[in-house]
C-alpha positions as CSV (number, residue, x, y, z in Angstrom):
1,M,81.5,100.7,-64.9
2,E,81.4,97.4,-63.2
3,I,77.8,96.9,-64.2
4,I,78.7,97.5,-67.8
5,A,81.5,94.9,-67.5
6,D,79.1,92.4,-66.0
7,Y,76.6,93.1,-68.7
8,N,79.2,92.6,-71.4
9,Q,80.2,89.3,-69.9
10,Q,76.6,88.0,-69.5
11,F,75.4,89.0,-72.9
12,G,78.6,88.8,-75.0
13,T,78.6,92.5,-75.8
14,N,81.4,95.0,-75.8
15,H,79.9,98.3,-74.5
16,S,81.9,100.9,-72.7
17,F,81.1,103.9,-70.5
18,N,82.3,106.1,-73.4
19,E,79.3,104.9,-75.5
20,F,76.8,104.7,-72.7
21,D,73.9,105.5,-75.0
22,L,74.5,102.3,-77.0
23,Y,74.7,100.2,-73.8
24,Y,71.4,101.9,-72.6
25,Q,69.6,101.2,-75.8
26,D,70.7,97.5,-75.7
27,V,69.4,97.2,-72.2
28,Q,66.1,98.7,-73.2
29,Q,65.7,96.4,-76.2
30,R,66.5,93.3,-74.1
31,I,63.9,94.3,-71.6
32,K,61.3,95.0,-74.3
33,V,61.9,91.6,-75.9
34,E,61.7,89.9,-72.5
35,I,58.3,91.6,-71.8
36,Q,56.9,90.6,-75.2
37,Q,58.1,87.0,-74.8
38,Q,56.4,86.7,-71.4
39,G,53.2,88.3,-72.7
40,L,53.3,90.9,-70.0
41,P,51.6,94.3,-70.4
42,A,53.8,97.1,-71.4
43,P,55.1,99.1,-68.3
44,K,53.9,102.7,-67.7
45,Q,56.4,105.2,-69.0
46,D,56.9,106.8,-65.6
47,R,58.0,103.6,-63.9
48,P,61.4,101.9,-64.0
49,V,61.5,98.4,-65.5
50,H,63.8,96.0,-63.8
51,C,65.5,93.0,-65.4
52,G,67.7,91.2,-63.0
53,R,70.2,93.7,-61.7
54,Y,69.9,96.0,-64.8
55,A,67.3,98.6,-65.0
56,A,66.1,100.9,-67.7
57,H,63.5,103.7,-67.8
58,R,61.0,104.4,-70.5
59,L,61.0,101.6,-73.1
């Protein structure tokens, strides 16, 4: 839950553990945009993608 609180503070969001799916989707979208902005190849589906201290699987 501390990770979600840190995430909310860093990105100005208001996610909670009760709505974990919305938080997870937001993390995935931010990673996807970051990858596109940097012109990096899309990650393989079976590998985790790390963005700072937040991670998401399968974009």
